[in-house]
BALOBA-1460 file (C-alpha; in Angstrom, 3 decimals):
// residues 401
<rec num="1" residu="m" x="97.032" y="7.106" z="-84.181"/>
<rec num="2" residu="i" x="97.102" y="4.035" z="-81.915"/>
<rec num="3" residu="v" x="93.534" y="3.197" z="-82.972"/>
<rec num="4" residu="l" x="94.406" y="3.632" z="-86.661"/>
<rec num="5" residu="n" x="97.430" y="1.380" z="-86.316"/>
<rec num="6" residu="k" x="95.267" y="-1.293" z="-84.698"/>
<rec num="7" residu="l" x="92.692" y="-1.056" z="-87.481"/>
<rec num="8" residu="n" x="95.428" y="-1.820" z="-90.009"/>
<rec num="9" residu="d" x="97.296" y="-4.459" z="-87.982"/>
<rec num="10" residu="p" x="97.696" y="-7.631" z="-90.153"/>
<rec num="11" residu="q" x="98.326" y="-9.881" z="-87.173"/>
<rec num="12" residu="l" x="95.192" y="-8.630" z="-85.445"/>
<rec num="13" residu="g" x="93.259" y="-9.130" z="-88.677"/>
<rec num="14" residu="r" x="94.413" y="-12.750" z="-88.993"/>
<rec num="15" residu="e" x="93.416" y="-13.538" z="-85.415"/>
<rec num="16" residu="m" x="90.042" y="-11.850" z="-85.869"/>
<rec num="17" residu="f" x="89.434" y="-13.801" z="-89.060"/>
<rec num="18" residu="r" x="90.105" y="-17.070" z="-87.224"/>
<rec num="19" residu="i" x="87.496" y="-16.132" z="-84.607"/>
<rec num="20" residu="v" x="84.977" y="-15.015" z="-87.264"/>
<rec num="21" residu="k" x="85.368" y="-18.246" z="-89.229"/>
<rec num="22" residu="e" x="84.887" y="-20.301" z="-86.086"/>
<rec num="23" residu="q" x="81.772" y="-18.335" z="-85.182"/>
<rec num="24" residu="a" x="80.468" y="-18.611" z="-88.760"/>
<rec num="25" residu="g" x="80.852" y="-22.377" z="-88.631"/>
<rec num="26" residu="q" x="78.770" y="-22.584" z="-85.475"/>
<rec num="27" residu="v" x="75.988" y="-20.407" z="-86.895"/>
<rec num="28" residu="a" x="75.938" y="-22.173" z="-90.261"/>
<rec num="29" residu="e" x="75.715" y="-25.541" z="-88.503"/>
<rec num="30" residu="r" x="72.762" y="-24.330" z="-86.426"/>
<rec num="31" residu="l" x="70.969" y="-22.877" z="-89.461"/>
<rec num="32" residu="g" x="71.800" y="-25.829" z="-91.689"/>
<rec num="33" residu="r" x="72.989" y="-23.479" z="-94.428"/>
<rec num="34" residu="a" x="75.416" y="-20.661" z="-95.109"/>
<rec num="35" residu="v" x="74.650" y="-17.354" z="-93.408"/>
<rec num="36" residu="t" x="73.615" y="-14.620" z="-95.864"/>
<rec num="37" residu="l" x="74.894" y="-11.145" z="-95.024"/>
<rec num="38" residu="m" x="74.585" y="-8.000" z="-97.110"/>
<rec num="39" residu="e" x="76.875" y="-4.985" z="-97.170"/>
<rec num="40" residu="v" x="75.160" y="-1.697" z="-98.051"/>
<rec num="41" residu="c" x="78.233" y="0.299" z="-99.002"/>
<rec num="42" residu="g" x="80.394" y="0.172" z="-102.096"/>
<rec num="43" residu="t" x="83.547" y="0.775" z="-100.072"/>
<rec num="44" residu="h" x="82.729" y="-2.290" z="-97.970"/>
<rec num="45" residu="t" x="82.279" y="-4.257" z="-101.190"/>
<rec num="46" residu="m" x="85.714" y="-3.190" z="-102.401"/>
<rec num="47" residu="n" x="87.383" y="-4.175" z="-99.120"/>
<rec num="48" residu="i" x="85.577" y="-7.518" z="-98.911"/>
<rec num="49" residu="t" x="86.525" y="-8.477" z="-102.458"/>
<rec num="50" residu="s" x="90.110" y="-7.201" z="-102.318"/>
<rec num="51" residu="t" x="90.843" y="-9.185" z="-99.159"/>
<rec num="52" residu="g" x="89.260" y="-12.360" z="-100.504"/>
<rec num="53" residu="l" x="86.723" y="-12.727" z="-97.699"/>
<rec num="54" residu="h" x="84.211" y="-14.219" z="-100.138"/>
<rec num="55" residu="g" x="86.441" y="-17.198" z="-100.836"/>
<rec num="56" residu="l" x="87.831" y="-17.490" z="-97.311"/>
<rec num="57" residu="l" x="84.334" y="-17.775" z="-95.837"/>
<rec num="58" residu="s" x="82.891" y="-19.842" z="-98.689"/>
<rec num="59" residu="g" x="80.326" y="-22.381" z="-97.530"/>
<rec num="60" residu="l" x="79.871" y="-20.600" z="-94.210"/>
<rec num="61" residu="v" x="78.987" y="-17.018" z="-95.075"/>
<rec num="62" residu="e" x="77.532" y="-15.729" z="-98.325"/>
<rec num="63" residu="l" x="78.251" y="-12.011" z="-98.722"/>
<rec num="64" residu="r" x="75.917" y="-10.097" z="-101.036"/>
<rec num="65" residu="s" x="76.156" y="-6.508" z="-102.243"/>
<rec num="66" residu="g" x="73.157" y="-4.228" z="-101.830"/>
<rec num="67" residu="p" x="72.159" y="-0.718" z="-102.983"/>
<rec num="68" residu="g" x="75.297" y="0.887" z="-101.590"/>
<rec num="69" residu="c" x="76.794" y="2.495" z="-104.692"/>
<rec num="70" residu="p" x="75.229" y="5.905" z="-105.485"/>
<rec num="71" residu="v" x="76.426" y="5.877" z="-109.092"/>
<rec num="72" residu="c" x="75.039" y="2.378" z="-109.622"/>
<rec num="73" residu="v" x="71.559" y="3.177" z="-108.312"/>
<rec num="74" residu="t" x="71.257" y="6.318" z="-110.440"/>
<rec num="75" residu="a" x="68.365" y="5.538" z="-112.778"/>
<rec num="76" residu="a" x="68.838" y="5.132" z="-116.513"/>
<rec num="77" residu="g" x="66.456" y="8.017" z="-117.165"/>
<rec num="78" residu="e" x="68.535" y="10.281" z="-114.942"/>
<rec num="79" residu="i" x="71.647" y="9.362" z="-116.902"/>
<rec num="80" residu="e" x="69.888" y="10.371" z="-120.123"/>
<rec num="81" residu="q" x="68.978" y="13.728" z="-118.620"/>
<rec num="82" residu="m" x="72.584" y="14.305" z="-117.589"/>
<rec num="83" residu="l" x="73.649" y="13.631" z="-121.164"/>
<rec num="84" residu="a" x="70.995" y="16.014" z="-122.421"/>
<rec num="85" residu="f" x="72.469" y="18.861" z="-120.375"/>
<rec num="86" residu="t" x="75.761" y="18.465" z="-122.255"/>
<rec num="87" residu="r" x="73.996" y="19.207" z="-125.537"/>
<rec num="88" residu="v" x="72.721" y="22.629" z="-124.486"/>
<rec num="89" residu="p" x="74.780" y="25.535" z="-125.904"/>
<rec num="90" residu="r" x="76.995" y="27.376" z="-123.432"/>
<rec num="91" residu="v" x="76.483" y="24.760" z="-120.684"/>
<rec num="92" residu="t" x="79.337" y="23.186" z="-118.753"/>
<rec num="93" residu="v" x="78.439" y="20.019" z="-116.881"/>
<rec num="94" residu="a" x="80.445" y="19.614" z="-113.671"/>
<rec num="95" residu="t" x="80.600" y="16.123" z="-112.236"/>
<rec num="96" residu="f" x="82.497" y="13.772" z="-109.980"/>
<rec num="97" residu="g" x="84.807" y="11.540" z="-111.979"/>
<rec num="98" residu="d" x="83.010" y="8.248" z="-111.448"/>
<rec num="99" residu="m" x="80.000" y="9.460" z="-113.452"/>
<rec num="100" residu="v" x="81.981" y="10.221" z="-116.614"/>
<rec num="101" residu="r" x="82.125" y="6.691" z="-118.050"/>
<rec num="102" residu="v" x="78.687" y="5.494" z="-116.925"/>
<rec num="103" residu="p" x="76.941" y="4.345" z="-120.116"/>
<rec num="104" residu="g" x="73.575" y="5.646" z="-121.206"/>
<rec num="105" residu="l" x="71.572" y="4.050" z="-123.959"/>
<rec num="106" residu="v" x="73.836" y="5.285" z="-126.757"/>
<rec num="107" residu="s" x="76.330" y="7.632" z="-125.131"/>
<rec num="108" residu="s" x="78.123" y="8.693" z="-121.942"/>
<rec num="109" residu="l" x="79.520" y="11.907" z="-120.515"/>
<rec num="110" residu="e" x="82.921" y="10.777" z="-121.754"/>
<rec num="111" residu="m" x="81.620" y="10.317" z="-125.293"/>
<rec num="112" residu="e" x="79.792" y="13.652" z="-125.233"/>
<rec num="113" residu="r" x="83.004" y="15.341" z="-124.115"/>
<rec num="114" residu="a" x="84.849" y="13.708" z="-127.013"/>
<rec num="115" residu="r" x="82.244" y="15.240" z="-129.319"/>
<rec num="116" residu="g" x="82.994" y="18.703" z="-127.975"/>
<rec num="117" residu="a" x="80.710" y="19.074" z="-124.979"/>
<rec num="118" residu="r" x="82.041" y="20.826" z="-121.899"/>
<rec num="119" residu="v" x="82.240" y="18.178" z="-119.165"/>
<rec num="120" residu="q" x="84.420" y="19.178" z="-116.229"/>
<rec num="121" residu="i" x="85.489" y="16.759" z="-113.482"/>
<rec num="122" residu="v" x="85.422" y="18.392" z="-110.053"/>
<rec num="123" residu="y" x="86.365" y="17.063" z="-106.643"/>
<rec num="124" residu="s" x="83.767" y="18.888" z="-104.589"/>
<rec num="125" residu="p" x="80.571" y="20.907" z="-105.139"/>
<rec num="126" residu="a" x="82.566" y="23.998" z="-104.121"/>
<rec num="127" residu="d" x="84.782" y="23.452" z="-107.178"/>
<rec num="128" residu="a" x="81.668" y="23.638" z="-109.363"/>
<rec num="129" residu="v" x="80.699" y="26.940" z="-107.745"/>
<rec num="130" residu="a" x="84.194" y="28.278" z="-108.436"/>
<rec num="131" residu="l" x="83.867" y="27.116" z="-112.049"/>
<rec num="132" residu="a" x="80.675" y="29.156" z="-112.420"/>
<rec num="133" residu="r" x="82.257" y="32.171" z="-110.755"/>
<rec num="134" residu="d" x="85.270" y="32.057" z="-113.074"/>
<rec num="135" residu="n" x="83.169" y="31.514" z="-116.236"/>
<rec num="136" residu="p" x="80.311" y="34.020" z="-115.999"/>
<rec num="137" residu="t" x="79.295" y="33.615" z="-119.660"/>
<rec num="138" residu="r" x="78.578" y="29.893" z="-119.275"/>
<rec num="139" residu="e" x="75.910" y="27.987" z="-117.364"/>
<rec num="140" residu="v" x="77.421" y="25.446" z="-114.965"/>
<rec num="141" residu="v" x="75.235" y="22.462" z="-114.092"/>
<rec num="142" residu="f" x="76.556" y="20.349" z="-111.241"/>
<rec num="143" residu="l" x="75.410" y="16.718" z="-111.182"/>
<rec num="144" residu="g" x="74.349" y="16.119" z="-107.593"/>
<rec num="145" residu="v" x="74.787" y="12.360" z="-107.270"/>
<rec num="146" residu="g" x="75.158" y="10.625" z="-103.943"/>
<rec num="147" residu="f" x="73.582" y="9.638" z="-100.655"/>
<rec num="148" residu="e" x="73.384" y="11.513" z="-97.362"/>
<rec num="149" residu="t" x="77.169" y="11.836" z="-97.403"/>
<rec num="150" residu="t" x="77.325" y="14.330" z="-100.290"/>
<rec num="151" residu="a" x="73.926" y="16.039" z="-100.044"/>
<rec num="152" residu="p" x="74.932" y="18.431" z="-97.216"/>
<rec num="153" residu="l" x="77.928" y="19.625" z="-99.257"/>
<rec num="154" residu="v" x="75.684" y="20.283" z="-102.244"/>
<rec num="155" residu="a" x="73.335" y="22.227" z="-99.990"/>
<rec num="156" residu="l" x="76.278" y="24.365" z="-98.879"/>
<rec num="157" residu="s" x="77.291" y="24.906" z="-102.511"/>
<rec num="158" residu="i" x="73.856" y="26.400" z="-103.213"/>
<rec num="159" residu="n" x="74.325" y="28.647" z="-100.201"/>
<rec num="160" residu="q" x="77.751" y="29.662" z="-101.483"/>
<rec num="161" residu="a" x="76.401" y="30.433" z="-104.966"/>
<rec num="162" residu="a" x="73.636" y="32.541" z="-103.430"/>
<rec num="163" residu="n" x="76.115" y="34.490" z="-101.314"/>
<rec num="164" residu="l" x="78.209" y="35.165" z="-104.420"/>
<rec num="165" residu="g" x="75.145" y="36.242" z="-106.376"/>
<rec num="166" residu="l" x="75.814" y="33.716" z="-109.143"/>
<rec num="167" residu="a" x="73.062" y="33.401" z="-111.738"/>
<rec num="168" residu="n" x="74.881" y="30.800" z="-113.843"/>
<rec num="169" residu="f" x="75.103" y="27.941" z="-111.325"/>
<rec num="170" residu="s" x="72.545" y="25.167" z="-110.876"/>
<rec num="171" residu="v" x="72.337" y="21.634" z="-109.531"/>
<rec num="172" residu="y" x="70.680" y="18.595" z="-111.057"/>
<rec num="173" residu="s" x="69.842" y="16.793" z="-107.818"/>
<rec num="174" residu="v" x="69.488" y="13.043" z="-107.990"/>
<rec num="175" residu="h" x="70.505" y="12.576" z="-104.367"/>
<rec num="176" residu="k" x="69.005" y="9.523" z="-102.741"/>
<rec num="177" residu="l" x="68.357" y="8.478" z="-99.149"/>
<rec num="178" residu="v" x="69.420" y="5.057" z="-97.912"/>
<rec num="179" residu="p" x="66.866" y="4.198" z="-95.166"/>
<rec num="180" residu="p" x="63.861" y="4.276" z="-97.567"/>
<rec num="181" residu="v" x="65.516" y="1.945" z="-100.070"/>
<rec num="182" residu="m" x="66.359" y="-0.448" z="-97.235"/>
<rec num="183" residu="r" x="62.657" y="-0.597" z="-96.431"/>
<rec num="184" residu="a" x="61.899" y="-1.218" z="-100.103"/>
<rec num="185" residu="l" x="64.481" y="-4.008" z="-100.213"/>
<rec num="186" residu="l" x="63.091" y="-5.696" z="-97.120"/>
<rec num="187" residu="n" x="59.451" y="-5.232" z="-98.121"/>
<rec num="188" residu="a" x="60.122" y="-6.915" z="-101.470"/>
<rec num="189" residu="g" x="61.235" y="-10.090" z="-99.693"/>
<rec num="190" residu="e" x="63.119" y="-11.306" z="-102.763"/>
<rec num="191" residu="v" x="66.246" y="-12.426" z="-100.970"/>
<rec num="192" residu="r" x="66.741" y="-13.861" z="-97.480"/>
<rec num="193" residu="v" x="69.231" y="-11.735" z="-95.564"/>
<rec num="194" residu="d" x="70.301" y="-12.743" z="-92.069"/>
<rec num="195" residu="g" x="72.149" y="-9.512" z="-91.256"/>
<rec num="196" residu="f" x="73.378" y="-6.216" z="-92.673"/>
<rec num="197" residu="l" x="76.651" y="-4.299" z="-92.657"/>
<rec num="198" residu="l" x="75.532" y="-0.659" z="-92.617"/>
<rec num="199" residu="p" x="77.492" y="2.199" z="-94.248"/>
<rec num="200" residu="g" x="79.581" y="4.161" z="-91.768"/>
<rec num="201" residu="h" x="79.776" y="7.342" z="-93.858"/>
<rec num="202" residu="v" x="76.010" y="7.528" z="-94.417"/>
<rec num="203" residu="c" x="75.370" y="6.830" z="-90.744"/>
<rec num="204" residu="a" x="77.802" y="9.594" z="-89.773"/>
<rec num="205" residu="v" x="75.139" y="11.957" z="-91.152"/>
<rec num="206" residu="t" x="71.900" y="10.075" z="-90.445"/>
<rec num="207" residu="g" x="72.950" y="8.521" z="-87.160"/>
<rec num="208" residu="s" x="72.622" y="4.828" z="-86.351"/>
<rec num="209" residu="h" x="69.088" y="5.395" z="-85.024"/>
<rec num="210" residu="a" x="67.909" y="6.017" z="-88.602"/>
<rec num="211" residu="f" x="68.355" y="2.290" z="-89.269"/>
<rec num="212" residu="a" x="66.894" y="0.954" z="-86.018"/>
<rec num="213" residu="f" x="63.759" y="-0.070" z="-87.938"/>
<rec num="214" residu="i" x="65.681" y="-2.948" z="-89.566"/>
<rec num="215" residu="g" x="65.759" y="-4.793" z="-86.244"/>
<rec num="216" residu="e" x="62.542" y="-3.432" z="-84.799"/>
<rec num="217" residu="d" x="60.275" y="-3.936" z="-87.829"/>
<rec num="218" residu="y" x="61.950" y="-6.807" z="-89.671"/>
<rec num="219" residu="g" x="63.747" y="-8.738" z="-86.933"/>
<rec num="220" residu="i" x="67.106" y="-8.622" z="-88.713"/>
<rec num="221" residu="p" x="70.320" y="-7.523" z="-86.955"/>
<rec num="222" residu="a" x="72.592" y="-4.891" z="-88.453"/>
<rec num="223" residu="v" x="75.917" y="-3.319" z="-87.540"/>
<rec num="224" residu="v" x="77.208" y="0.126" z="-88.513"/>
<rec num="225" residu="t" x="80.876" y="-0.281" z="-89.352"/>
<rec num="226" residu="g" x="83.928" y="1.414" z="-90.779"/>
<rec num="227" residu="f" x="85.997" y="0.478" z="-93.779"/>
<rec num="228" residu="t" x="89.201" y="-1.271" z="-92.748"/>
<rec num="229" residu="t" x="89.462" y="-5.057" z="-92.745"/>
<rec num="230" residu="v" x="89.523" y="-5.082" z="-88.953"/>
<rec num="231" residu="d" x="86.352" y="-2.949" z="-88.873"/>
<rec num="232" residu="i" x="84.566" y="-5.356" z="-91.187"/>
<rec num="233" residu="l" x="85.753" y="-8.483" z="-89.391"/>
<rec num="234" residu="d" x="84.586" y="-7.024" z="-86.098"/>
<rec num="235" residu="a" x="81.180" y="-6.262" z="-87.622"/>
<rec num="236" residu="l" x="80.944" y="-9.786" z="-89.058"/>
<rec num="237" residu="y" x="81.682" y="-11.260" z="-85.648"/>
<rec num="238" residu="v" x="79.030" y="-9.099" z="-83.976"/>
<rec num="239" residu="l" x="76.464" y="-9.972" z="-86.655"/>
<rec num="240" residu="l" x="77.167" y="-13.693" z="-86.413"/>
<rec num="241" residu="k" x="76.923" y="-13.576" z="-82.643"/>
<rec num="242" residu="k" x="73.598" y="-11.742" z="-82.873"/>
<rec num="243" residu="i" x="72.203" y="-14.254" z="-85.338"/>
<rec num="244" residu="h" x="73.349" y="-17.068" z="-83.058"/>
<rec num="245" residu="t" x="71.665" y="-15.553" z="-79.983"/>
<rec num="246" residu="g" x="68.578" y="-14.132" z="-81.703"/>
<rec num="247" residu="d" x="69.419" y="-10.516" z="-80.828"/>
<rec num="248" residu="n" x="67.981" y="-8.321" z="-83.592"/>
<rec num="249" residu="r" x="69.033" y="-4.888" z="-82.385"/>
<rec num="250" residu="v" x="71.013" y="-2.539" z="-84.631"/>
<rec num="251" residu="v" x="74.470" y="-1.827" z="-83.204"/>
<rec num="252" residu="n" x="76.736" y="1.147" z="-83.792"/>
<rec num="253" residu="g" x="80.178" y="-0.391" z="-84.177"/>
<rec num="254" residu="y" x="81.770" y="2.809" z="-85.502"/>
<rec num="255" residu="r" x="81.369" y="5.061" z="-82.489"/>
<rec num="256" residu="w" x="84.505" y="7.113" z="-83.050"/>
<rec num="257" residu="v" x="82.822" y="8.488" z="-86.197"/>
<rec num="258" residu="v" x="79.094" y="7.785" z="-85.898"/>
<rec num="259" residu="r" x="76.792" y="9.138" z="-83.214"/>
<rec num="260" residu="d" x="73.398" y="7.600" z="-82.585"/>
<rec num="261" residu="e" x="71.696" y="10.897" z="-83.500"/>
<rec num="262" residu="g" x="74.057" y="11.615" z="-86.402"/>
<rec num="263" residu="n" x="75.427" y="14.942" z="-87.584"/>
<rec num="264" residu="l" x="72.698" y="17.441" z="-86.699"/>
<rec num="265" residu="q" x="74.276" y="20.315" z="-88.644"/>
<rec num="266" residu="a" x="74.453" y="18.231" z="-91.818"/>
<rec num="267" residu="q" x="70.855" y="17.135" z="-91.332"/>
<rec num="268" residu="e" x="69.747" y="20.761" z="-90.945"/>
<rec num="269" residu="a" x="71.598" y="21.755" z="-94.118"/>
<rec num="270" residu="m" x="69.685" y="19.114" z="-96.055"/>
<rec num="271" residu="k" x="66.367" y="20.220" z="-94.548"/>
<rec num="272" residu="d" x="67.083" y="23.861" z="-95.381"/>
<rec num="273" residu="y" x="67.721" y="23.285" z="-99.085"/>
<rec num="274" residu="f" x="65.958" y="20.034" z="-100.007"/>
<rec num="275" residu="y" x="62.590" y="18.407" z="-99.648"/>
<rec num="276" residu="t" x="61.998" y="14.671" z="-99.947"/>
<rec num="277" residu="g" x="59.978" y="13.038" z="-102.692"/>
<rec num="278" residu="d" x="59.583" y="9.784" z="-104.545"/>
<rec num="279" residu="a" x="62.645" y="8.886" z="-106.613"/>
<rec num="280" residu="f" x="63.489" y="6.282" z="-109.233"/>
<rec num="281" residu="w" x="66.264" y="3.839" z="-108.308"/>
<rec num="282" residu="r" x="67.963" y="1.522" z="-110.760"/>
<rec num="283" residu="g" x="66.749" y="-1.964" z="-109.966"/>
<rec num="284" residu="f" x="64.023" y="-0.831" z="-107.563"/>
<rec num="285" residu="g" x="61.782" y="1.481" z="-109.520"/>
<rec num="286" residu="v" x="60.106" y="4.289" z="-107.596"/>
<rec num="287" residu="v" x="60.963" y="4.321" z="-103.895"/>
<rec num="288" residu="n" x="58.735" y="6.485" z="-101.730"/>
<rec num="289" residu="c" x="60.281" y="9.538" z="-100.073"/>
<rec num="290" residu="s" x="63.791" y="8.524" z="-101.086"/>
<rec num="291" residu="g" x="64.909" y="11.490" z="-103.209"/>
<rec num="292" residu="l" x="66.143" y="14.972" z="-102.329"/>
<rec num="293" residu="f" x="64.821" y="17.826" z="-104.476"/>
<rec num="294" residu="i" x="65.742" y="21.501" z="-104.277"/>
<rec num="295" residu="k" x="63.205" y="23.652" z="-102.455"/>
<rec num="296" residu="e" x="61.104" y="26.229" z="-104.251"/>
<rec num="297" residu="k" x="62.838" y="29.216" z="-102.655"/>
<rec num="298" residu="f" x="66.093" y="28.075" z="-104.278"/>
<rec num="299" residu="a" x="64.490" y="27.343" z="-107.658"/>
<rec num="300" residu="r" x="66.999" y="29.525" z="-109.520"/>
<rec num="301" residu="y" x="69.682" y="26.996" z="-108.561"/>
<rec num="302" residu="d" x="67.670" y="23.963" z="-109.689"/>
<rec num="303" residu="a" x="68.637" y="22.711" z="-113.143"/>
<rec num="304" residu="m" x="65.279" y="20.953" z="-113.420"/>
<rec num="305" residu="r" x="63.588" y="24.338" z="-113.235"/>
<rec num="306" residu="k" x="66.133" y="26.366" z="-115.179"/>
<rec num="307" residu="f" x="66.028" y="23.989" z="-118.161"/>
<rec num="308" residu="v" x="62.791" y="22.674" z="-119.617"/>
<rec num="309" residu="l" x="62.907" y="19.028" z="-120.607"/>
<rec num="310" residu="g" x="61.579" y="18.001" z="-123.963"/>
<rec num="311" residu="e" x="60.395" y="14.578" z="-125.082"/>
<rec num="312" residu="p" x="62.895" y="11.719" z="-125.546"/>
<rec num="313" residu="d" x="64.214" y="11.564" z="-129.098"/>
<rec num="314" residu="s" x="64.793" y="8.467" z="-131.223"/>
<rec num="315" residu="t" x="68.132" y="7.789" z="-129.538"/>
<rec num="316" residu="g" x="66.734" y="7.961" z="-126.013"/>
<rec num="317" residu="g" x="68.215" y="11.428" z="-125.395"/>
<rec num="318" residu="l" x="66.271" y="14.486" z="-124.288"/>
<rec num="319" residu="d" x="66.130" y="17.922" z="-125.851"/>
<rec num="320" residu="l" x="66.599" y="20.821" z="-123.463"/>
<rec num="321" residu="v" x="65.647" y="24.444" z="-123.840"/>
<rec num="322" residu="v" x="67.388" y="27.110" z="-121.761"/>
<rec num="323" residu="q" x="64.943" y="29.197" z="-119.748"/>
<rec num="324" residu="p" x="65.414" y="32.316" z="-117.624"/>
<rec num="325" residu="a" x="66.744" y="31.639" z="-114.156"/>
<rec num="326" residu="n" x="63.483" y="32.795" z="-112.568"/>
<rec num="327" residu="i" x="61.328" y="30.219" z="-114.367"/>
<rec num="328" residu="a" x="58.231" y="29.121" z="-112.482"/>
<rec num="329" residu="a" x="58.696" y="25.909" z="-110.564"/>
<rec num="330" residu="s" x="55.873" y="24.027" z="-112.233"/>
<rec num="331" residu="k" x="58.373" y="21.540" z="-113.696"/>
<rec num="332" residu="a" x="59.600" y="20.377" z="-110.313"/>
<rec num="333" residu="g" x="56.868" y="20.348" z="-107.742"/>
<rec num="334" residu="a" x="56.115" y="23.892" z="-106.587"/>
<rec num="335" residu="s" x="53.496" y="22.407" z="-104.295"/>
<rec num="336" residu="g" x="56.096" y="20.196" z="-102.632"/>
<rec num="337" residu="d" x="55.248" y="17.065" z="-104.607"/>
<rec num="338" residu="c" x="58.046" y="15.080" z="-106.160"/>
<rec num="339" residu="f" x="58.769" y="15.835" z="-109.807"/>
<rec num="340" residu="t" x="58.271" y="12.556" z="-111.644"/>
<rec num="341" residu="i" x="60.695" y="11.681" z="-114.415"/>
<rec num="342" residu="n" x="60.363" y="9.030" z="-117.070"/>
<rec num="343" residu="n" x="62.891" y="6.253" z="-116.669"/>
<rec num="344" residu="a" x="64.678" y="5.037" z="-119.775"/>
<rec num="345" residu="a" x="65.074" y="1.363" z="-120.563"/>
<rec num="346" residu="e" x="67.969" y="-0.571" z="-119.021"/>
<rec num="347" residu="p" x="70.789" y="-1.725" z="-121.333"/>
<rec num="348" residu="r" x="69.924" y="-5.055" z="-122.936"/>
<rec num="349" residu="g" x="71.174" y="-7.977" z="-120.859"/>
<rec num="350" residu="c" x="72.464" y="-5.819" z="-117.983"/>
<rec num="351" residu="r" x="71.546" y="-7.232" z="-114.563"/>
<rec num="352" residu="c" x="72.822" y="-4.375" z="-112.400"/>
<rec num="353" residu="g" x="69.340" y="-3.974" z="-110.957"/>
<rec num="354" residu="e" x="69.221" y="-7.550" z="-109.691"/>
<rec num="355" residu="l" x="72.746" y="-7.202" z="-108.318"/>
<rec num="356" residu="l" x="71.738" y="-4.095" z="-106.351"/>
<rec num="357" residu="r" x="68.844" y="-6.030" z="-104.817"/>
<rec num="358" residu="g" x="71.171" y="-8.831" z="-103.731"/>
<rec num="359" residu="l" x="69.561" y="-11.419" z="-106.004"/>
<rec num="360" residu="i" x="72.774" y="-12.299" z="-107.833"/>
<rec num="361" residu="t" x="76.510" y="-11.816" z="-107.613"/>
<rec num="362" residu="p" x="78.329" y="-10.339" z="-110.631"/>
<rec num="363" residu="e" x="79.123" y="-13.788" z="-112.030"/>
<rec num="364" residu="g" x="75.366" y="-14.332" z="-112.314"/>
<rec num="365" residu="c" x="75.226" y="-11.864" z="-115.190"/>
<rec num="366" residu="a" x="76.001" y="-13.373" z="-118.599"/>
<rec num="367" residu="l" x="77.678" y="-10.130" z="-119.690"/>
<rec num="368" residu="f" x="80.137" y="-10.013" z="-116.785"/>
<rec num="369" residu="g" x="83.742" y="-10.315" z="-117.926"/>
<rec num="370" residu="r" x="82.658" y="-10.930" z="-121.505"/>
<rec num="371" residu="k" x="80.759" y="-8.112" z="-123.161"/>
<rec num="372" residu="c" x="80.887" y="-6.041" z="-119.964"/>
<rec num="373" residu="t" x="84.389" y="-5.160" z="-118.758"/>
<rec num="374" residu="p" x="85.968" y="-1.988" z="-117.329"/>
<rec num="375" residu="a" x="87.142" y="-1.129" z="-120.849"/>
<rec num="376" residu="t" x="83.689" y="-1.693" z="-122.358"/>
<rec num="377" residu="p" x="81.147" y="-1.323" z="-119.532"/>
<rec num="378" residu="v" x="77.506" y="-2.061" z="-120.189"/>
<rec num="379" residu="g" x="76.172" y="-1.083" z="-116.783"/>
<rec num="380" residu="p" x="77.235" y="1.315" z="-114.007"/>
<rec num="381" residu="c" x="78.221" y="-1.465" z="-111.599"/>
<rec num="382" residu="m" x="81.260" y="-2.115" z="-113.799"/>
<rec num="383" residu="v" x="82.234" y="1.581" z="-113.918"/>
<rec num="384" residu="s" x="82.001" y="3.029" z="-110.441"/>
<rec num="385" residu="a" x="84.862" y="2.713" z="-107.979"/>
<rec num="386" residu="e" x="82.208" y="1.401" z="-105.573"/>
<rec num="387" residu="g" x="80.519" y="-0.936" z="-108.053"/>
<rec num="388" residu="a" x="80.333" y="-4.624" z="-107.212"/>
<rec num="389" residu="c" x="81.070" y="-5.736" z="-110.786"/>
<rec num="390" residu="a" x="84.179" y="-3.547" z="-110.920"/>
<rec num="391" residu="a" x="85.337" y="-5.009" z="-107.600"/>
<rec num="392" residu="y" x="84.710" y="-8.614" z="-108.644"/>
<rec num="393" residu="y" x="86.406" y="-8.085" z="-111.999"/>
<rec num="394" residu="r" x="89.467" y="-6.468" z="-110.441"/>
<rec num="395" residu="y" x="89.826" y="-8.880" z="-107.530"/>
<rec num="396" residu="g" x="88.334" y="-12.028" z="-109.053"/>
<rec num="397" residu="a" x="91.412" y="-14.115" z="-108.221"/>
<rec num="398" residu="a" x="91.141" y="-13.074" z="-104.591"/>
<rec num="399" residu="i" x="87.532" y="-14.279" z="-104.513"/>
<rec num="400" residu="t" x="87.979" y="-17.689" z="-106.100"/>
<rec num="401" residu="n" x="91.332" y="-18.732" z="-104.685"/>
């Protein structure tokens, strides 16, 4: 409790900010430009924007958002497939709430629900299993969206469904892994980043060692950090000090939650139920070995095997045909190869992809705050609670003042 009180101490935060700003000034003067740092977590983005750190550090530190929002990086083609599941008779789609309003090409889960589809918001994968148990005459498809933080829970939900003998539960897994996309981001070399704030929740599963390559292979420092303002200010100070001294090692600044080796039980759960394959990321295209796909021995719980995908129709949607639960796994890589999906086109004018690569801030998109608002979102970055556009729109005054 003492630690928690300290992490939320306004006076401590103000003093830490003074030190960070002083350090930032020294580093910016040495570099001859503002320091560019990237946060790789949507919760960090929300905290940074709500506290006005962008404006307070303007001219000294430029904070960019990266691929840290799992809803935002979900590919357009995957969204279309989710919508297609809602159109299958006797199917209930179970999803976390932040997916409901994400726009597809012509529809969303919210719009499909308004048309009569069964779309059920759940708060955990276990809730989706319970939904299948309590509705034995309906197929329940859970939308498995998220990074390493949610994948172990989805793995356990498959185990739970198997123990209950449920034949009407399946998962559409679009889980993605963060370390591979960080390599893709750095290999692209599109934006100069001087340091990274790494996601504490992801690292709680992967361990901080999973990101050591950022310093070792690319010579860029990074700090694993938590989510309070004090956490973030501490991480900023450490990053700035590292940049100033030329120390490129990755540091675990969240040791009361994150171990260097990570959560071994969670890692084993993922290995037991998933294999890795190439996955499509919004803004990045195909990223090697970055997706989690359900293993062959659990094929009866894989929505990609249980339902056969048809060709995209004129609206961009996909027809689905219900198949027996024991369908052969030819649709999803029985040999262990990644099942390749076709990615649909991005919404016209939407620059979420560039935002996720750190090339622009939300104001760099012509749709931001005009055609694209929380009431009428064009892209997922304006919808998700972890989306940078949603954060900038909500806390815009805190950024500019």
